[in-house]
TORKOL-4160 file (C-alpha; in steps of 0.2 Angstrom, whole numbers, padded with zeros to 4 digits, m for minus):
218
<pt num="1" X="m0118" Y="0352" Z="0085"/>
<pt num="2" X="m0132" Y="0341" Z="0083"/>
<pt num="3" X="m0125" Y="0341" Z="0064"/>
<pt num="4" X="m0108" Y="0335" Z="0068"/>
<pt num="5" X="m0114" Y="0324" Z="0081"/>
<pt num="6" X="m0125" Y="0315" Z="0066"/>
<pt num="7" X="m0109" Y="0316" Z="0055"/>
<pt num="8" X="m0100" Y="0306" Z="0069"/>
<pt num="9" X="m0114" Y="0293" Z="0070"/>
<pt num="10" X="m0114" Y="0292" Z="0052"/>
<pt num="11" X="m0095" Y="0288" Z="0050"/>
<pt num="12" X="m0090" Y="0280" Z="0067"/>
<pt num="13" X="m0091" Y="0262" Z="0060"/>
<pt num="14" X="m0076" Y="0268" Z="0049"/>
<pt num="15" X="m0067" Y="0281" Z="0059"/>
<pt num="16" X="m0060" Y="0280" Z="0077"/>
<pt num="17" X="m0054" Y="0298" Z="0078"/>
<pt num="18" X="m0063" Y="0314" Z="0075"/>
<pt num="19" X="m0055" Y="0333" Z="0076"/>
<pt num="20" X="m0065" Y="0346" Z="0086"/>
<pt num="21" X="m0059" Y="0363" Z="0081"/>
<pt num="22" X="m0063" Y="0380" Z="0087"/>
<pt num="23" X="m0081" Y="0383" Z="0078"/>
<pt num="24" X="m0086" Y="0366" Z="0084"/>
<pt num="25" X="m0080" Y="0367" Z="0102"/>
<pt num="26" X="m0089" Y="0386" Z="0103"/>
<pt num="27" X="m0106" Y="0379" Z="0097"/>
<pt num="28" X="m0103" Y="0363" Z="0109"/>
<pt num="29" X="m0090" Y="0363" Z="0123"/>
<pt num="30" X="m0086" Y="0350" Z="0133"/>
<pt num="31" X="m0101" Y="0342" Z="0129"/>
<pt num="32" X="m0098" Y="0339" Z="0110"/>
<pt num="33" X="m0081" Y="0331" Z="0117"/>
<pt num="34" X="m0089" Y="0320" Z="0129"/>
<pt num="35" X="m0102" Y="0312" Z="0117"/>
<pt num="36" X="m0090" Y="0309" Z="0105"/>
<pt num="37" X="m0079" Y="0298" Z="0117"/>
<pt num="38" X="m0095" Y="0291" Z="0123"/>
<pt num="39" X="m0097" Y="0284" Z="0105"/>
<pt num="40" X="m0081" Y="0275" Z="0106"/>
<pt num="41" X="m0069" Y="0288" Z="0098"/>
<pt num="42" X="m0055" Y="0297" Z="0102"/>
<pt num="43" X="m0055" Y="0315" Z="0100"/>
<pt num="44" X="m0041" Y="0328" Z="0093"/>
<pt num="45" X="m0046" Y="0344" Z="0101"/>
<pt num="46" X="m0038" Y="0357" Z="0090"/>
<pt num="47" X="m0039" Y="0374" Z="0099"/>
<pt num="48" X="m0022" Y="0379" Z="0094"/>
<pt num="49" X="m0018" Y="0387" Z="0111"/>
<pt num="50" X="m0005" Y="0403" Z="0109"/>
<pt num="51" X="m0006" Y="0413" Z="0125"/>
<pt num="52" X="0006" Y="0417" Z="0141"/>
<pt num="53" X="0015" Y="0401" Z="0149"/>
<pt num="54" X="0003" Y="0399" Z="0163"/>
<pt num="55" X="m0013" Y="0403" Z="0154"/>
<pt num="56" X="m0007" Y="0388" Z="0143"/>
<pt num="57" X="m0004" Y="0378" Z="0157"/>
<pt num="58" X="m0023" Y="0380" Z="0163"/>
<pt num="59" X="m0031" Y="0378" Z="0146"/>
<pt num="60" X="m0022" Y="0361" Z="0143"/>
<pt num="61" X="m0025" Y="0356" Z="0160"/>
<pt num="62" X="m0044" Y="0358" Z="0155"/>
<pt num="63" X="m0040" Y="0349" Z="0140"/>
<pt num="64" X="m0033" Y="0333" Z="0150"/>
<pt num="65" X="m0049" Y="0332" Z="0160"/>
<pt num="66" X="m0059" Y="0330" Z="0145"/>
<pt num="67" X="m0049" Y="0315" Z="0140"/>
<pt num="68" X="m0044" Y="0320" Z="0124"/>
<pt num="69" X="m0030" Y="0311" Z="0114"/>
<pt num="70" X="m0023" Y="0326" Z="0106"/>
<pt num="71" X="m0024" Y="0345" Z="0110"/>
<pt num="72" X="m0014" Y="0358" Z="0101"/>
<pt num="73" X="m0004" Y="0374" Z="0104"/>
<pt num="74" X="0006" Y="0387" Z="0092"/>
<pt num="75" X="0025" Y="0383" Z="0094"/>
<pt num="76" X="0028" Y="0401" Z="0091"/>
<pt num="77" X="0022" Y="0404" Z="0108"/>
<pt num="78" X="0039" Y="0401" Z="0112"/>
<pt num="79" X="0049" Y="0387" Z="0123"/>
<pt num="80" X="0043" Y="0393" Z="0141"/>
<pt num="81" X="0025" Y="0391" Z="0135"/>
<pt num="82" X="0027" Y="0374" Z="0127"/>
<pt num="83" X="0035" Y="0367" Z="0143"/>
<pt num="84" X="0021" Y="0374" Z="0153"/>
<pt num="85" X="0009" Y="0364" Z="0141"/>
<pt num="86" X="0018" Y="0348" Z="0141"/>
<pt num="87" X="0019" Y="0348" Z="0161"/>
<pt num="88" X="0001" Y="0352" Z="0162"/>
<pt num="89" X="m0001" Y="0335" Z="0151"/>
<pt num="90" X="0011" Y="0325" Z="0161"/>
<pt num="91" X="0005" Y="0309" Z="0166"/>
<pt num="92" X="m0011" Y="0310" Z="0157"/>
<pt num="93" X="m0016" Y="0300" Z="0142"/>
<pt num="94" X="m0017" Y="0318" Z="0133"/>
<pt num="95" X="m0002" Y="0322" Z="0120"/>
<pt num="96" X="0003" Y="0339" Z="0117"/>
<pt num="97" X="0004" Y="0343" Z="0098"/>
<pt num="98" X="0013" Y="0358" Z="0091"/>
<pt num="99" X="0006" Y="0369" Z="0076"/>
<pt num="100" X="0021" Y="0373" Z="0066"/>
<pt num="101" X="0014" Y="0385" Z="0051"/>
<pt num="102" X="m0004" Y="0385" Z="0049"/>
<pt num="103" X="m0006" Y="0376" Z="0029"/>
<pt num="104" X="m0016" Y="0394" Z="0024"/>
<pt num="105" X="0001" Y="0401" Z="0025"/>
<pt num="106" X="0013" Y="0403" Z="0011"/>
<pt num="107" X="0029" Y="0413" Z="0010"/>
<pt num="108" X="0022" Y="0430" Z="0007"/>
<pt num="109" X="0011" Y="0427" Z="0023"/>
<pt num="110" X="0027" Y="0424" Z="0034"/>
<pt num="111" X="0035" Y="0439" Z="0026"/>
<pt num="112" X="0022" Y="0449" Z="0031"/>
<pt num="113" X="0025" Y="0447" Z="0049"/>
<pt num="114" X="0042" Y="0448" Z="0049"/>
<pt num="115" X="0049" Y="0432" Z="0046"/>
<pt num="116" X="0063" Y="0431" Z="0033"/>
<pt num="117" X="0064" Y="0410" Z="0032"/>
<pt num="118" X="0057" Y="0400" Z="0018"/>
<pt num="119" X="0040" Y="0391" Z="0025"/>
<pt num="120" X="0052" Y="0375" Z="0025"/>
<pt num="121" X="0065" Y="0381" Z="0036"/>
<pt num="122" X="0053" Y="0388" Z="0047"/>
<pt num="123" X="0044" Y="0372" Z="0051"/>
<pt num="124" X="0060" Y="0362" Z="0051"/>
<pt num="125" X="0065" Y="0376" Z="0067"/>
<pt num="126" X="0047" Y="0375" Z="0076"/>
<pt num="127" X="0048" Y="0356" Z="0075"/>
<pt num="128" X="0066" Y="0357" Z="0082"/>
<pt num="129" X="0059" Y="0368" Z="0095"/>
<pt num="130" X="0044" Y="0358" Z="0100"/>
<pt num="131" X="0054" Y="0343" Z="0102"/>
<pt num="132" X="0067" Y="0351" Z="0113"/>
<pt num="133" X="0052" Y="0357" Z="0124"/>
<pt num="134" X="0046" Y="0340" Z="0126"/>
<pt num="135" X="0032" Y="0338" Z="0113"/>
<pt num="136" X="0031" Y="0322" Z="0104"/>
<pt num="137" X="0020" Y="0327" Z="0089"/>
<pt num="138" X="0019" Y="0343" Z="0076"/>
<pt num="139" X="0007" Y="0348" Z="0064"/>
<pt num="140" X="0014" Y="0354" Z="0046"/>
<pt num="141" X="0007" Y="0352" Z="0030"/>
<pt num="142" X="0013" Y="0337" Z="0017"/>
<pt num="143" X="0024" Y="0349" Z="0008"/>
<pt num="144" X="0037" Y="0348" Z="0023"/>
<pt num="145" X="0036" Y="0329" Z="0026"/>
<pt num="146" X="0052" Y="0326" Z="0018"/>
<pt num="147" X="0061" Y="0339" Z="0027"/>
<pt num="148" X="0055" Y="0333" Z="0044"/>
<pt num="149" X="0058" Y="0314" Z="0039"/>
<pt num="150" X="0076" Y="0320" Z="0037"/>
<pt num="151" X="0078" Y="0329" Z="0054"/>
<pt num="152" X="0091" Y="0318" Z="0065"/>
<pt num="153" X="0077" Y="0318" Z="0081"/>
<pt num="154" X="0061" Y="0317" Z="0073"/>
<pt num="155" X="0042" Y="0318" Z="0080"/>
<pt num="156" X="0033" Y="0303" Z="0085"/>
<pt num="157" X="0015" Y="0310" Z="0078"/>
<pt num="158" X="0016" Y="0322" Z="0061"/>
<pt num="159" X="m0001" Y="0327" Z="0059"/>
<pt num="160" X="m0005" Y="0332" Z="0041"/>
<pt num="161" X="m0021" Y="0344" Z="0036"/>
<pt num="162" X="m0026" Y="0352" Z="0020"/>
<pt num="163" X="m0028" Y="0335" Z="0013"/>
<pt num="164" X="m0037" Y="0336" Z="m0005"/>
<pt num="165" X="m0039" Y="0327" Z="m0019"/>
<pt num="166" X="m0045" Y="0342" Z="m0029"/>
<pt num="167" X="m0046" Y="0362" Z="m0026"/>
<pt num="168" X="m0062" Y="0365" Z="m0017"/>
<pt num="169" X="m0073" Y="0379" Z="m0020"/>
<pt num="170" X="m0068" Y="0395" Z="m0009"/>
<pt num="171" X="m0054" Y="0386" Z="m0002"/>
<pt num="172" X="m0041" Y="0396" Z="0009"/>
<pt num="173" X="m0029" Y="0381" Z="0010"/>
<pt num="174" X="m0012" Y="0384" Z="0001"/>
<pt num="175" X="m0001" Y="0370" Z="0006"/>
<pt num="176" X="m0012" Y="0354" Z="0002"/>
<pt num="177" X="m0008" Y="0337" Z="m0003"/>
<pt num="178" X="m0016" Y="0321" Z="m0007"/>
<pt num="179" X="m0019" Y="0306" Z="0006"/>
<pt num="180" X="m0010" Y="0293" Z="m0002"/>
<pt num="181" X="0005" Y="0304" Z="m0004"/>
<pt num="182" X="0004" Y="0311" Z="0013"/>
<pt num="183" X="0006" Y="0293" Z="0018"/>
<pt num="184" X="0019" Y="0290" Z="0007"/>
<pt num="185" X="0028" Y="0303" Z="0014"/>
<pt num="186" X="0028" Y="0298" Z="0033"/>
<pt num="187" X="0011" Y="0307" Z="0040"/>
<pt num="188" X="0006" Y="0298" Z="0055"/>
<pt num="189" X="m0010" Y="0306" Z="0054"/>
<pt num="190" X="m0020" Y="0315" Z="0041"/>
<pt num="191" X="m0035" Y="0328" Z="0043"/>
<pt num="192" X="m0049" Y="0327" Z="0033"/>
<pt num="193" X="m0062" Y="0340" Z="0034"/>
<pt num="194" X="m0069" Y="0350" Z="0020"/>
<pt num="195" X="m0067" Y="0336" Z="0007"/>
<pt num="196" X="m0079" Y="0325" Z="0018"/>
<pt num="197" X="m0090" Y="0339" Z="0024"/>
<pt num="198" X="m0093" Y="0345" Z="0006"/>
<pt num="199" X="m0095" Y="0329" Z="m0001"/>
<pt num="200" X="m0112" Y="0322" Z="m0009"/>
<pt num="201" X="m0108" Y="0305" Z="m0001"/>
<pt num="202" X="m0098" Y="0306" Z="0014"/>
<pt num="203" X="m0097" Y="0287" Z="0017"/>
<pt num="204" X="m0092" Y="0284" Z="m0001"/>
<pt num="205" X="m0077" Y="0296" Z="0000"/>
<pt num="206" X="m0072" Y="0288" Z="0018"/>
<pt num="207" X="m0073" Y="0272" Z="0009"/>
<pt num="208" X="m0062" Y="0279" Z="m0006"/>
<pt num="209" X="m0048" Y="0286" Z="0006"/>
<pt num="210" X="m0048" Y="0268" Z="0017"/>
<pt num="211" X="m0044" Y="0260" Z="m0001"/>
<pt num="212" X="m0030" Y="0271" Z="m0006"/>
<pt num="213" X="m0023" Y="0270" Z="0011"/>
<pt num="214" X="m0025" Y="0252" Z="0012"/>
<pt num="215" X="m0034" Y="0252" Z="0030"/>
<pt num="216" X="m0049" Y="0246" Z="0038"/>
<pt num="217" X="m0053" Y="0262" Z="0049"/>
<pt num="218" X="m0046" Y="0279" Z="0051"/>
C-alpha cells in the first residue's frame, strides 16, 4: 500500500483521478481510498461486483460510504442486479459503471463460455442493457468506441482501459489502444496503469500523455 500511496504523492500534481483495483483494495482496504481522497483526488473503485442482486446492493452501498466517484459492476450480472446497484447509489455522488467485456478477452474467450456473438456485438448489447437499467457509464475497450458512439442512446461516461503505446512484457491485454486514438474516438476517461507503473520515468510518461491529449491534468 505504501508504494501505491508514494505513487499518488508523486503524480498528484498531474493527476486528479486514481483507480483502486482489487489488488490494491485487498492490500489497503478502505484506508487507501481515504488517503487518496484526502489528497484531493477522486477514486475509481474498480472491484467489478458480480453477485446476487441484494449482495451487490450492499456492496455498492459500502462503496458510496467511501465517497468514491466511480464503482464498477459486471453488466453480465443481469438487469435486476444492475438496478439494485443503481438504487444503492441513488442520491449520492457515486456513479455505478458497467463493465462490458474485459480487455483481456477476445473472440475465442467468448466462444469458450458459450457466447456466439462477436465481441463488438456483445459490448453493444451489454451497453444497451446497462443504460436501460439506469447506469450512466460503461467500460469497454477502444476497439468498440466507434460502435458505442453510433448508438442512439449513449453513456455519459465511456471508460477505456488497455491503454498502450507499445506492447508490454507479460501483457495479458488483448484489445488495446493508444491514448490519443481513444480520446479521438470518444472515450470520456482512459485508464493508464501498467504503462505508468513499469515506466522508469513515471512523471515523464504522464507529461507525455498530457501533451498528447492537450490537457493540463488527468
